[in-house]
C-alpha positions as CSV (number, residue, x, y, z in Angstrom):
1,M,159.8,125.0,93.4
2,K,161.3,128.4,94.0
3,A,164.5,129.9,95.1
4,T,163.6,130.9,98.7
5,R,162.5,134.5,98.9
6,I,163.9,135.3,95.5
7,L,160.9,133.8,93.8
8,V,158.5,133.8,96.8
9,V,155.8,135.4,94.8
10,A,155.1,132.1,93.3
11,C,153.7,130.8,96.6
12,L,150.6,132.8,95.7
13,L,149.8,130.1,93.3
14,M,147.8,128.4,96.1
15,G,145.1,130.9,95.5
16,W,144.9,130.3,91.7
17,L,142.5,127.3,91.5
18,A,140.8,126.8,88.2
19,G,139.4,123.3,88.0
20,W,142.1,121.7,85.9
21,L,141.0,118.2,86.9
22,A,137.7,118.8,85.2
23,G,139.5,119.9,82.1
24,P,140.7,123.5,81.6
25,S,139.1,125.8,79.1
26,Q,141.3,127.5,76.5
27,A,141.0,130.7,78.6
28,D,142.4,128.9,81.6
29,T,145.5,127.7,79.8
30,P,148.5,130.0,80.3
31,A,150.5,131.0,77.2
32,A,154.3,130.7,77.1
33,P,156.2,134.0,77.5
34,A,158.0,135.5,74.6
35,S,161.5,134.1,74.2
36,G,164.2,134.1,71.6
37,N,164.1,130.3,71.6
38,P,160.6,129.0,72.4
39,A,161.5,125.4,71.6
40,A,164.0,125.4,74.5
41,T,161.4,126.7,77.0
42,G,159.8,124.2,79.4
43,Y,157.9,124.2,82.7
44,D,158.2,122.9,86.2
45,I,155.2,122.3,88.3
46,S,154.2,120.7,91.6
47,W,151.6,120.9,94.4
48,P,150.9,124.6,94.0
49,Q,149.5,123.9,90.5
50,C,147.1,121.2,91.7
51,G,143.7,122.0,90.1
52,T,145.0,124.7,87.9
53,G,145.2,125.2,84.1
54,L,148.4,124.0,82.5
55,P,149.9,124.7,79.1
56,E,148.5,122.4,76.4
57,S,151.7,121.6,74.4
58,P,154.8,122.0,76.6
59,A,158.2,121.4,75.0
60,Y,159.3,119.6,78.1
61,S,158.3,119.6,81.8
62,I,159.7,118.8,85.2
63,V,157.3,117.6,88.0
64,G,157.8,117.8,91.8
65,V,157.4,114.6,93.6
66,N,157.0,116.1,97.1
67,G,154.8,118.6,98.8
68,G,157.5,121.1,99.7
69,R,159.4,118.9,102.2
70,P,161.2,115.6,101.9
71,H,158.7,113.8,104.1
72,T,155.6,114.9,102.1
73,A,153.9,114.0,98.9
74,N,152.6,116.1,96.0
75,P,148.9,115.0,96.0
76,C,148.6,115.7,92.3
77,F,151.8,114.0,91.2
78,A,150.3,111.2,89.1
79,E,148.0,113.5,87.2
80,Q,150.8,116.1,86.7
81,L,153.3,113.5,85.5
82,A,150.8,112.2,83.0
83,W,150.4,115.7,81.7
84,A,154.2,116.1,81.5
85,D,154.6,112.9,79.6
86,R,152.6,114.4,76.8
87,S,155.3,117.0,76.1
88,A,157.2,117.1,72.9
89,E,160.3,115.6,74.4
90,A,158.4,112.8,76.1
91,A,156.7,112.0,72.8
92,A,160.2,111.8,71.2
93,G,161.2,109.1,73.8
94,L,162.7,111.1,76.6
95,P,160.7,110.7,79.8
96,S,159.9,113.9,81.7
97,A,162.2,114.7,84.6
98,V,161.2,115.0,88.2
99,Y,162.5,117.0,91.2
100,V,162.6,116.1,94.8
101,N,162.9,118.3,97.9
102,T,165.9,117.9,100.1
103,A,166.7,118.6,103.8
104,A,168.9,117.4,106.6
105,T,167.1,117.8,109.9
106,G,169.2,115.8,112.3
107,P,167.6,113.9,115.2
108,V,164.9,116.5,116.1
109,G,161.2,116.4,116.6
110,S,159.0,113.6,115.1
111,V,160.8,113.5,111.7
112,W,162.5,110.2,111.0
113,W,166.3,110.2,111.4
114,P,168.5,107.1,111.1
115,A,170.3,105.5,114.0
116,A,172.3,102.8,112.0
117,N,173.5,102.0,108.5
118,T,170.2,100.4,107.7
119,A,166.8,101.5,106.3
120,G,163.7,99.3,106.0
121,G,165.8,96.3,107.2
122,A,168.3,96.7,104.4
123,A,172.0,97.4,105.1
124,I,173.4,100.4,103.3
125,A,177.1,100.8,102.5
126,N,178.3,104.1,104.1
127,P,181.5,105.9,103.0
128,Y,181.3,108.0,106.2
129,G,181.4,105.1,108.6
130,S,178.8,104.0,111.1
131,C,175.6,106.1,111.8
132,D,174.9,106.3,115.5
133,G,171.8,108.5,115.4
134,S,173.7,111.8,115.7
135,A,173.7,114.8,113.4
136,S,176.7,113.4,111.6
137,P,177.7,113.0,108.0
138,A,177.4,109.2,108.4
139,C,173.7,109.5,109.5
140,A,173.0,112.3,107.0
141,Y,174.2,110.0,104.2
142,I,171.8,107.2,105.3
143,H,169.0,109.8,105.6
144,G,169.5,111.1,102.1
145,Y,169.8,107.6,100.7
146,T,166.5,106.6,102.3
147,M,164.7,109.8,101.2
148,A,165.8,109.2,97.6
149,A,164.5,105.6,97.9
150,N,161.2,106.9,99.2
151,D,161.0,109.4,96.3
152,A,161.7,106.7,93.7
153,A,159.0,104.5,95.2
154,M,156.5,107.3,94.9
155,V,157.4,107.9,91.3
156,A,157.0,104.2,90.6
157,D,153.7,104.1,92.4
158,A,152.5,106.9,90.1
159,G,153.3,104.8,87.1
160,G,156.4,106.7,86.3
161,A,159.1,104.1,86.9
162,A,160.9,105.0,83.6
163,R,164.5,106.1,84.0
164,R,163.8,109.8,84.4
165,M,166.3,112.4,85.4
166,Y,166.0,113.4,89.1
167,W,166.8,117.0,90.2
168,L,167.7,117.6,93.9
169,D,166.0,120.8,95.0
170,V,168.4,122.4,97.5
171,E,167.0,125.5,99.2
172,T,167.5,127.4,102.5
173,G,163.7,127.3,103.0
174,N,164.1,123.7,104.2
175,S,165.9,122.5,107.3
176,W,169.7,122.0,107.2
177,L,172.4,121.2,109.7
178,P,175.0,123.8,110.7
179,D,177.7,121.3,109.5
180,K,178.1,121.7,105.7
181,A,179.8,118.3,105.6
182,A,176.7,116.7,106.9
183,N,174.5,118.6,104.4
184,T,176.9,117.4,101.6
185,A,176.6,113.8,102.8
186,E,172.8,114.1,102.8
187,L,172.9,115.0,99.1
188,E,175.6,112.4,98.4
189,G,173.4,109.7,99.9
190,M,170.4,110.7,97.7
191,T,172.7,110.8,94.6
192,A,174.2,107.4,95.5
193,F,170.8,105.7,95.6
194,L,169.5,107.3,92.4
195,Q,172.6,106.6,90.5
196,S,172.5,103.0,91.7
197,A,169.1,102.8,90.1
198,G,170.5,103.9,86.8
199,V,169.1,107.5,86.6
200,E,170.8,110.8,86.0
201,V,170.9,113.3,88.9
202,G,171.3,117.1,88.9
203,I,171.1,119.9,91.4
204,Y,168.6,122.8,91.5
205,S,169.5,125.9,93.6
206,T,171.0,129.3,93.4
207,G,174.7,129.9,93.8
208,Y,174.1,131.7,97.1
209,Q,171.9,129.1,98.7
210,F,174.0,126.2,97.6
211,A,177.1,127.9,99.1
212,Q,175.2,128.5,102.4
213,I,174.1,124.9,102.6
214,V,176.9,122.9,101.1
215,G,179.8,125.1,100.2
216,E,182.5,124.0,97.8
217,V,182.3,120.5,96.5
218,G,185.6,118.6,95.8
219,P,186.3,116.1,93.0
220,A,186.0,113.1,95.3
221,S,182.2,113.8,95.9
222,N,179.6,112.2,93.6
223,L,178.0,115.7,93.5
224,Y,181.0,117.2,91.7
225,P,180.1,116.3,88.1
226,L,176.3,116.8,88.4
227,K,174.5,119.2,86.1
228,S,173.2,122.5,87.6
229,W,169.7,124.0,87.2
230,L,169.9,127.6,88.3
231,A,167.0,129.7,89.7
232,G,166.7,133.4,90.2
233,A,166.2,134.9,86.8
234,A,163.4,137.5,86.4
235,S,162.7,137.0,82.6
236,A,163.4,134.7,79.7
237,T,166.3,137.0,78.6
238,A,167.8,136.9,82.1
239,A,167.4,133.2,82.2
240,E,169.3,132.8,78.9
241,Q,172.0,135.0,80.3
242,L,172.2,132.9,83.4
243,C,173.3,130.0,81.3
244,S,176.7,131.7,81.4
245,A,176.9,131.7,85.2
246,A,179.2,129.3,87.2
247,P,177.7,125.9,87.9
248,L,176.9,124.9,91.4
249,T,179.7,122.4,91.4
250,A,183.0,123.0,89.6
251,G,182.8,119.7,87.7
252,G,179.3,120.2,86.3
253,V,177.7,122.5,83.7
254,V,174.7,124.8,83.8
255,A,172.0,122.7,82.0
256,L,168.8,124.7,82.9
257,T,167.8,128.0,84.2
258,Q,164.5,129.1,85.7
259,F,162.4,132.2,85.6
260,T,158.8,133.1,86.6
261,D,156.3,134.8,84.4
262,G,152.9,135.4,85.8
263,T,151.8,132.2,87.6
264,L,154.1,129.6,86.2
265,D,157.8,128.7,86.3
266,Y,159.5,128.5,83.0
267,N,162.9,126.9,82.2
268,V,165.5,127.6,79.5
269,R,167.7,124.7,78.4
270,C,171.2,126.0,78.1
271,P,173.6,125.0,75.2
272,A,175.5,122.7,77.6
273,G,172.3,121.1,78.8
274,A,171.1,119.0,75.8
275,P,169.3,116.0,77.2
276,A,171.0,112.6,76.8
277,P,169.0,109.9,75.0
278,A,166.9,107.7,77.3
279,P,169.0,104.7,78.5
280,A,168.0,101.2,77.7
281,P,166.4,99.4,80.6
282,A,168.8,97.4,82.7
283,P,168.2,93.6,83.1
284,A,165.9,92.8,86.0
285,S,168.7,91.4,88.1
286,Q,170.4,94.8,88.1
287,E,167.4,96.8,89.2
288,T,167.7,98.6,92.5
289,T,164.7,98.7,94.8
290,A,163.9,101.1,97.6
291,P,165.2,99.6,100.9
292,G,162.0,98.2,102.5
293,K,160.1,100.9,100.6
294,L,160.0,103.0,103.7
295,R,156.7,104.7,104.0
296,L,157.2,107.8,106.2
297,A,154.2,110.0,107.1
298,V,153.2,112.1,104.2
299,S,150.7,115.0,104.0
300,A,148.7,116.3,101.1
301,K,147.6,119.3,103.0
302,M,150.3,122.0,102.6
303,S,150.4,125.5,103.9
304,A,151.2,128.5,101.6
305,A,154.3,129.2,103.7
306,Q,156.0,126.1,102.4
307,I,158.3,126.3,99.5
308,A,157.3,124.6,96.3
């Protein structure tokens, strides 16, 4: 998961294959970079790290569900999530967070796009009115809602159905509509599904990319109060300083910042980003299920040009 072109060097991770599935040796395990607050430094990983050595004792970790695009799957997600859930925070009772790729393609090509306020046979309440199959906010909302349902189903299938925090990965490297209102609706639909399932949602991006895709978010949007995870720092010190930057939405706070050191992404937890205690499970009658558990075509074979 990288800020497009700002952190593009990390795409070279596809060439770093070390045999992690067979058990990394001590030499294969990367060390954490020097930081003024090592306990606040964590990692985020996804499909580029498949088969690579991973740190032995992470403070906390965030794992990518997809393979770089919303309609794809990280082929190593289950193994990576199991590794993340051995972190210090997970051992203390806070499940590891996950992140999901986002995009609003519109009705183009072979990629699924909704034509009604339904998904998998289930009706979806739509604050933007009726979806008619166009590249409209109404259809983008249904698309986002369904993508989030798909993502939650994949997390559950990997044995990770705990109420984890979900970060929405918003980058210009994925496909977006020219209409910022439709892009906003896409993310609002994702947020609506995830919040209905009782999980916390945040946004990962850079200020520039988020402005290009979404623009300013008003108080009426469910995106307005979400926490921000900011990318783009070049070092641990720069990441700590980035904690003082403006959040992606005016009603949120900067909770995490990201930097790259060598072959891994590292994250600094900002003072405003202390994780909330894991919520108690809701009664079974309140559980939200993915509408029809839509199973769109997924691909485990990703090209190095795709964004992690």
